[in-house]
mmCIF file of the N, C-alpha and C atoms, coordinates in Angstrom:
data_MODEL
# 
_entry.id   MODEL 
# 
loop_
_atom_site.group_PDB 
_atom_site.id 
_atom_site.type_symbol 
_atom_site.label_atom_id 
_atom_site.label_alt_id 
_atom_site.label_comp_id 
_atom_site.label_asym_id 
_atom_site.label_entity_id 
_atom_site.label_seq_id 
_atom_site.pdbx_PDB_ins_code 
_atom_site.Cartn_x 
_atom_site.Cartn_y 
_atom_site.Cartn_z 
_atom_site.occupancy 
_atom_site.B_iso_or_equiv 
_atom_site.pdbx_formal_charge 
_atom_site.auth_seq_id 
_atom_site.auth_comp_id 
_atom_site.auth_asym_id 
_atom_site.auth_atom_id 
_atom_site.pdbx_PDB_model_num 
ATOM 1   N N  . MET A 1 1  ? -35.526 -33.372 42.645 1.00 0.00 ? 1  MET A N  1 
ATOM 2   C CA . MET A 1 1  ? -36.180 -32.507 43.131 1.00 0.00 ? 1  MET A CA 1 
ATOM 3   C C  . MET A 1 1  ? -38.163 -33.939 42.725 1.00 0.00 ? 1  MET A C  1 
ATOM 4   N N  . GLN A 1 2  ? -38.276 -34.264 43.902 1.00 0.00 ? 2  GLN A N  1 
ATOM 5   C CA . GLN A 1 2  ? -39.602 -34.802 44.306 1.00 0.00 ? 2  GLN A CA 1 
ATOM 6   C C  . GLN A 1 2  ? -41.508 -33.950 43.737 1.00 0.00 ? 2  GLN A C  1 
ATOM 7   N N  . TYR A 1 3  ? -42.568 -35.501 42.733 1.00 0.00 ? 3  TYR A N  1 
ATOM 8   C CA . TYR A 1 3  ? -42.699 -34.705 42.171 1.00 0.00 ? 3  TYR A CA 1 
ATOM 9   C C  . TYR A 1 3  ? -44.562 -35.494 43.293 1.00 0.00 ? 3  TYR A C  1 
ATOM 10  N N  . LYS A 1 4  ? -45.734 -35.251 43.028 1.00 0.00 ? 4  LYS A N  1 
ATOM 11  C CA . LYS A 1 4  ? -46.925 -36.324 42.755 1.00 0.00 ? 4  LYS A CA 1 
ATOM 12  C C  . LYS A 1 4  ? -47.421 -36.468 42.095 1.00 0.00 ? 4  LYS A C  1 
ATOM 13  N N  . ILE A 1 5  ? -48.336 -36.738 42.030 1.00 0.00 ? 5  ILE A N  1 
ATOM 14  C CA . ILE A 1 5  ? -49.716 -37.294 41.342 1.00 0.00 ? 5  ILE A CA 1 
ATOM 15  C C  . ILE A 1 5  ? -50.799 -36.708 42.075 1.00 0.00 ? 5  ILE A C  1 
ATOM 16  N N  . LYS A 1 6  ? -51.741 -36.296 41.192 1.00 0.00 ? 6  LYS A N  1 
ATOM 17  C CA . LYS A 1 6  ? -52.670 -35.273 41.983 1.00 0.00 ? 6  LYS A CA 1 
ATOM 18  C C  . LYS A 1 6  ? -53.854 -36.332 40.509 1.00 0.00 ? 6  LYS A C  1 
ATOM 19  N N  . ILE A 1 7  ? -54.478 -37.378 40.882 1.00 0.00 ? 7  ILE A N  1 
ATOM 20  C CA . ILE A 1 7  ? -55.626 -37.813 40.359 1.00 0.00 ? 7  ILE A CA 1 
ATOM 21  C C  . ILE A 1 7  ? -57.447 -36.961 41.092 1.00 0.00 ? 7  ILE A C  1 
ATOM 22  N N  . PHE A 1 8  ? -57.899 -37.299 38.929 1.00 0.00 ? 8  PHE A N  1 
ATOM 23  C CA . PHE A 1 8  ? -59.235 -37.288 38.973 1.00 0.00 ? 8  PHE A CA 1 
ATOM 24  C C  . PHE A 1 8  ? -59.862 -38.027 38.345 1.00 0.00 ? 8  PHE A C  1 
ATOM 25  N N  . GLY A 1 9  ? -60.898 -38.386 39.430 1.00 0.00 ? 9  GLY A N  1 
ATOM 26  C CA . GLY A 1 9  ? -61.863 -38.804 38.686 1.00 0.00 ? 9  GLY A CA 1 
ATOM 27  C C  . GLY A 1 9  ? -61.400 -40.943 39.677 1.00 0.00 ? 9  GLY A C  1 
ATOM 28  N N  . GLY A 1 10 ? -62.596 -41.506 39.592 1.00 0.00 ? 10 GLY A N  1 
ATOM 29  C CA . GLY A 1 10 ? -62.213 -42.759 39.552 1.00 0.00 ? 10 GLY A CA 1 
ATOM 30  C C  . GLY A 1 10 ? -62.718 -42.865 40.870 1.00 0.00 ? 10 GLY A C  1 
ATOM 31  N N  . ILE A 1 11 ? -61.616 -43.609 42.298 1.00 0.00 ? 11 ILE A N  1 
ATOM 32  C CA . ILE A 1 11 ? -62.587 -43.433 43.585 1.00 0.00 ? 11 ILE A CA 1 
ATOM 33  C C  . ILE A 1 11 ? -60.961 -42.935 44.484 1.00 0.00 ? 11 ILE A C  1 
ATOM 34  N N  . ASP A 1 12 ? -60.220 -42.201 43.760 1.00 0.00 ? 12 ASP A N  1 
ATOM 35  C CA . ASP A 1 12 ? -59.116 -41.409 44.828 1.00 0.00 ? 12 ASP A CA 1 
ATOM 36  C C  . ASP A 1 12 ? -59.829 -40.231 44.335 1.00 0.00 ? 12 ASP A C  1 
ATOM 37  N N  . ASP A 1 13 ? -60.790 -39.593 43.791 1.00 0.00 ? 13 ASP A N  1 
ATOM 38  C CA . ASP A 1 13 ? -61.232 -38.591 42.978 1.00 0.00 ? 13 ASP A CA 1 
ATOM 39  C C  . ASP A 1 13 ? -60.257 -37.210 43.968 1.00 0.00 ? 13 ASP A C  1 
ATOM 40  N N  . GLY A 1 14 ? -59.516 -36.665 44.036 1.00 0.00 ? 14 GLY A N  1 
ATOM 41  C CA . GLY A 1 14 ? -59.344 -35.166 44.366 1.00 0.00 ? 14 GLY A CA 1 
ATOM 42  C C  . GLY A 1 14 ? -58.120 -35.754 44.930 1.00 0.00 ? 14 GLY A C  1 
ATOM 43  N N  . LYS A 1 15 ? -57.644 -36.556 45.352 1.00 0.00 ? 15 LYS A N  1 
ATOM 44  C CA . LYS A 1 15 ? -56.050 -36.671 45.953 1.00 0.00 ? 15 LYS A CA 1 
ATOM 45  C C  . LYS A 1 15 ? -55.021 -36.748 45.965 1.00 0.00 ? 15 LYS A C  1 
ATOM 46  N N  . THR A 1 16 ? -53.822 -37.118 46.066 1.00 0.00 ? 16 THR A N  1 
ATOM 47  C CA . THR A 1 16 ? -52.511 -36.020 45.706 1.00 0.00 ? 16 THR A CA 1 
ATOM 48  C C  . THR A 1 16 ? -52.309 -38.521 46.831 1.00 0.00 ? 16 THR A C  1 
ATOM 49  N N  . LYS A 1 17 ? -51.013 -38.896 45.421 1.00 0.00 ? 17 LYS A N  1 
ATOM 50  C CA . LYS A 1 17 ? -50.130 -39.700 46.146 1.00 0.00 ? 17 LYS A CA 1 
ATOM 51  C C  . LYS A 1 17 ? -48.855 -39.756 45.813 1.00 0.00 ? 17 LYS A C  1 
ATOM 52  N N  . GLY A 1 18 ? -48.721 -40.109 47.018 1.00 0.00 ? 18 GLY A N  1 
ATOM 53  C CA . GLY A 1 18 ? -46.793 -40.269 47.509 1.00 0.00 ? 18 GLY A CA 1 
ATOM 54  C C  . GLY A 1 18 ? -45.715 -39.158 46.881 1.00 0.00 ? 18 GLY A C  1 
ATOM 55  N N  . PHE A 1 19 ? -44.830 -39.144 47.300 1.00 0.00 ? 19 PHE A N  1 
ATOM 56  C CA . PHE A 1 19 ? -43.604 -38.407 45.847 1.00 0.00 ? 19 PHE A CA 1 
ATOM 57  C C  . PHE A 1 19 ? -43.279 -39.445 44.976 1.00 0.00 ? 19 PHE A C  1 
ATOM 58  N N  . PHE A 1 20 ? -42.411 -38.958 44.250 1.00 0.00 ? 20 PHE A N  1 
ATOM 59  C CA . PHE A 1 20 ? -41.412 -39.894 42.967 1.00 0.00 ? 20 PHE A CA 1 
ATOM 60  C C  . PHE A 1 20 ? -40.709 -39.004 42.723 1.00 0.00 ? 20 PHE A C  1 
ATOM 61  N N  . ARG A 1 21 ? -39.869 -39.637 42.289 1.00 0.00 ? 21 ARG A N  1 
ATOM 62  C CA . ARG A 1 21 ? -39.019 -38.796 41.707 1.00 0.00 ? 21 ARG A CA 1 
ATOM 63  C C  . ARG A 1 21 ? -38.904 -39.085 40.177 1.00 0.00 ? 21 ARG A C  1 
ATOM 64  N N  . GLU A 1 22 ? -38.053 -37.615 39.565 1.00 0.00 ? 22 GLU A N  1 
ATOM 65  C CA . GLU A 1 22 ? -39.748 -38.181 37.521 1.00 0.00 ? 22 GLU A CA 1 
ATOM 66  C C  . GLU A 1 22 ? -38.731 -39.479 37.211 1.00 0.00 ? 22 GLU A C  1 
ATOM 67  N N  . ASP A 1 23 ? -37.492 -40.533 37.275 1.00 0.00 ? 23 ASP A N  1 
ATOM 68  C CA . ASP A 1 23 ? -37.316 -41.352 36.839 1.00 0.00 ? 23 ASP A CA 1 
ATOM 69  C C  . ASP A 1 23 ? -38.687 -42.688 37.062 1.00 0.00 ? 23 ASP A C  1 
ATOM 70  N N  . GLN A 1 24 ? -39.178 -42.504 38.508 1.00 0.00 ? 24 GLN A N  1 
ATOM 71  C CA . GLN A 1 24 ? -40.369 -43.487 38.812 1.00 0.00 ? 24 GLN A CA 1 
ATOM 72  C C  . GLN A 1 24 ? -41.892 -42.696 38.373 1.00 0.00 ? 24 GLN A C  1 
ATOM 73  N N  . ILE A 1 25 ? -42.127 -41.990 37.833 1.00 0.00 ? 25 ILE A N  1 
ATOM 74  C CA . ILE A 1 25 ? -43.122 -40.961 37.615 1.00 0.00 ? 25 ILE A CA 1 
ATOM 75  C C  . ILE A 1 25 ? -44.017 -42.098 36.463 1.00 0.00 ? 25 ILE A C  1 
ATOM 76  N N  . GLN A 1 26 ? -44.024 -42.745 35.771 1.00 0.00 ? 26 GLN A N  1 
ATOM 77  C CA . GLN A 1 26 ? -44.131 -43.637 35.011 1.00 0.00 ? 26 GLN A CA 1 
ATOM 78  C C  . GLN A 1 26 ? -44.970 -44.712 35.276 1.00 0.00 ? 26 GLN A C  1 
ATOM 79  N N  . SER A 1 27 ? -43.648 -45.610 36.015 1.00 0.00 ? 27 SER A N  1 
ATOM 80  C CA . SER A 1 27 ? -44.164 -46.977 36.175 1.00 0.00 ? 27 SER A CA 1 
ATOM 81  C C  . SER A 1 27 ? -45.479 -46.193 37.840 1.00 0.00 ? 27 SER A C  1 
ATOM 82  N N  . ALA A 1 28 ? -44.915 -45.407 38.318 1.00 0.00 ? 28 ALA A N  1 
ATOM 83  C CA . ALA A 1 28 ? -46.359 -45.022 39.332 1.00 0.00 ? 28 ALA A CA 1 
ATOM 84  C C  . ALA A 1 28 ? -47.963 -45.090 38.268 1.00 0.00 ? 28 ALA A C  1 
ATOM 85  N N  . ILE A 1 29 ? -47.392 -44.312 37.253 1.00 0.00 ? 29 ILE A N  1 
ATOM 86  C CA . ILE A 1 29 ? -48.549 -43.872 37.287 1.00 0.00 ? 29 ILE A CA 1 
ATOM 87  C C  . ILE A 1 29 ? -49.115 -45.673 36.290 1.00 0.00 ? 29 ILE A C  1 
ATOM 88  N N  . ALA A 1 30 ? -47.846 -46.802 35.595 1.00 0.00 ? 30 ALA A N  1 
ATOM 89  C CA . ALA A 1 30 ? -48.880 -47.310 35.065 1.00 0.00 ? 30 ALA A CA 1 
ATOM 90  C C  . ALA A 1 30 ? -49.431 -48.078 36.279 1.00 0.00 ? 30 ALA A C  1 
ATOM 91  N N  . LEU A 1 31 ? -48.319 -48.834 37.753 1.00 0.00 ? 31 LEU A N  1 
ATOM 92  C CA . LEU A 1 31 ? -49.491 -49.654 38.462 1.00 0.00 ? 31 LEU A CA 1 
ATOM 93  C C  . LEU A 1 31 ? -50.151 -48.389 39.167 1.00 0.00 ? 31 LEU A C  1 
ATOM 94  N N  . MET A 1 32 ? -50.833 -47.526 38.628 1.00 0.00 ? 32 MET A N  1 
ATOM 95  C CA . MET A 1 32 ? -52.065 -46.490 39.121 1.00 0.00 ? 32 MET A CA 1 
ATOM 96  C C  . MET A 1 32 ? -53.662 -47.215 37.963 1.00 0.00 ? 32 MET A C  1 
ATOM 97  N N  . THR A 1 33 ? -53.643 -46.964 36.714 1.00 0.00 ? 33 THR A N  1 
ATOM 98  C CA . THR A 1 33 ? -53.935 -48.077 35.621 1.00 0.00 ? 33 THR A CA 1 
ATOM 99  C C  . THR A 1 33 ? -53.739 -49.683 35.948 1.00 0.00 ? 33 THR A C  1 
ATOM 100 N N  . GLN A 1 34 ? -53.504 -50.090 36.339 1.00 0.00 ? 34 GLN A N  1 
ATOM 101 C CA . GLN A 1 34 ? -53.539 -51.381 36.804 1.00 0.00 ? 34 GLN A CA 1 
ATOM 102 C C  . GLN A 1 34 ? -54.464 -51.725 37.462 1.00 0.00 ? 34 GLN A C  1 
ATOM 103 N N  . LYS A 1 35 ? -53.985 -50.777 38.560 1.00 0.00 ? 35 LYS A N  1 
ATOM 104 C CA . LYS A 1 35 ? -55.356 -50.833 39.971 1.00 0.00 ? 35 LYS A CA 1 
ATOM 105 C C  . LYS A 1 35 ? -56.394 -50.292 39.956 1.00 0.00 ? 35 LYS A C  1 
ATOM 106 N N  . TYR A 1 36 ? -56.581 -48.589 39.148 1.00 0.00 ? 36 TYR A N  1 
ATOM 107 C CA . TYR A 1 36 ? -58.434 -47.862 39.401 1.00 0.00 ? 36 TYR A CA 1 
ATOM 108 C C  . TYR A 1 36 ? -58.581 -48.358 37.309 1.00 0.00 ? 36 TYR A C  1 
ATOM 109 N N  . GLY A 1 37 ? -58.251 -49.245 36.483 1.00 0.00 ? 37 GLY A N  1 
ATOM 110 C CA . GLY A 1 37 ? -58.729 -48.794 34.915 1.00 0.00 ? 37 GLY A CA 1 
ATOM 111 C C  . GLY A 1 37 ? -57.946 -47.856 34.386 1.00 0.00 ? 37 GLY A C  1 
ATOM 112 N N  . LYS A 1 38 ? -59.555 -47.545 33.177 1.00 0.00 ? 38 LYS A N  1 
ATOM 113 C CA . LYS A 1 38 ? -58.581 -46.270 32.451 1.00 0.00 ? 38 LYS A CA 1 
ATOM 114 C C  . LYS A 1 38 ? -59.894 -45.550 33.235 1.00 0.00 ? 38 LYS A C  1 
ATOM 115 N N  . ASP A 1 39 ? -60.382 -45.299 33.983 1.00 0.00 ? 39 ASP A N  1 
ATOM 116 C CA . ASP A 1 39 ? -61.604 -44.063 34.057 1.00 0.00 ? 39 ASP A CA 1 
ATOM 117 C C  . ASP A 1 39 ? -60.423 -43.041 34.641 1.00 0.00 ? 39 ASP A C  1 
ATOM 118 N N  . TRP A 1 40 ? -60.097 -42.593 34.192 1.00 0.00 ? 40 TRP A N  1 
ATOM 119 C CA . TRP A 1 40 ? -58.974 -41.300 35.747 1.00 0.00 ? 40 TRP A CA 1 
ATOM 120 C C  . TRP A 1 40 ? -58.059 -40.819 34.902 1.00 0.00 ? 40 TRP A C  1 
ATOM 121 N N  . ALA A 1 41 ? -57.868 -39.422 35.559 1.00 0.00 ? 41 ALA A N  1 
ATOM 122 C CA . ALA A 1 41 ? -56.789 -38.546 34.506 1.00 0.00 ? 41 ALA A CA 1 
ATOM 123 C C  . ALA A 1 41 ? -55.417 -38.450 36.385 1.00 0.00 ? 41 ALA A C  1 
ATOM 124 N N  . TYR A 1 42 ? -54.648 -37.249 35.750 1.00 0.00 ? 42 TYR A N  1 
ATOM 125 C CA . TYR A 1 42 ? -53.705 -37.212 36.548 1.00 0.00 ? 42 TYR A CA 1 
ATOM 126 C C  . TYR A 1 42 ? -52.935 -35.179 35.957 1.00 0.00 ? 42 TYR A C  1 
ATOM 127 N N  . ASP A 1 43 ? -52.343 -35.117 36.874 1.00 0.00 ? 43 ASP A N  1 
ATOM 128 C CA . ASP A 1 43 ? -51.581 -34.280 37.297 1.00 0.00 ? 43 ASP A CA 1 
ATOM 129 C C  . ASP A 1 43 ? -50.368 -34.272 37.619 1.00 0.00 ? 43 ASP A C  1 
ATOM 130 N N  . ILE A 1 44 ? -49.740 -33.787 36.983 1.00 0.00 ? 44 ILE A N  1 
ATOM 131 C CA . ILE A 1 44 ? -47.683 -33.716 38.048 1.00 0.00 ? 44 ILE A CA 1 
ATOM 132 C C  . ILE A 1 44 ? -47.506 -32.531 38.436 1.00 0.00 ? 44 ILE A C  1 
ATOM 133 N N  . ILE A 1 45 ? -47.552 -32.899 39.553 1.00 0.00 ? 45 ILE A N  1 
ATOM 134 C CA . ILE A 1 45 ? -47.492 -31.542 40.409 1.00 0.00 ? 45 ILE A CA 1 
ATOM 135 C C  . ILE A 1 45 ? -46.009 -31.438 41.637 1.00 0.00 ? 45 ILE A C  1 
ATOM 136 N N  . GLU A 1 46 ? -44.762 -30.465 41.299 1.00 0.00 ? 46 GLU A N  1 
ATOM 137 C CA . GLU A 1 46 ? -44.199 -29.895 42.270 1.00 0.00 ? 46 GLU A CA 1 
ATOM 138 C C  . GLU A 1 46 ? -44.477 -30.985 44.336 1.00 0.00 ? 46 GLU A C  1 
ATOM 139 N N  . ALA A 1 47 ? -43.370 -31.865 44.589 1.00 0.00 ? 47 ALA A N  1 
ATOM 140 C CA . ALA A 1 47 ? -43.884 -31.272 45.772 1.00 0.00 ? 47 ALA A CA 1 
ATOM 141 C C  . ALA A 1 47 ? -42.461 -31.301 46.265 1.00 0.00 ? 47 ALA A C  1 
# 
């Protein structure tokens, strides 16, 4: 199963990022936190 990450806040507010496997989600969130800082939230949705 694949998942998308929906972003709330920051410069990409309302956008949805990529298609991730369950084992890739934490690393994707860590990379986005490095890039955007901690001024955003997310929701994980099934793709």
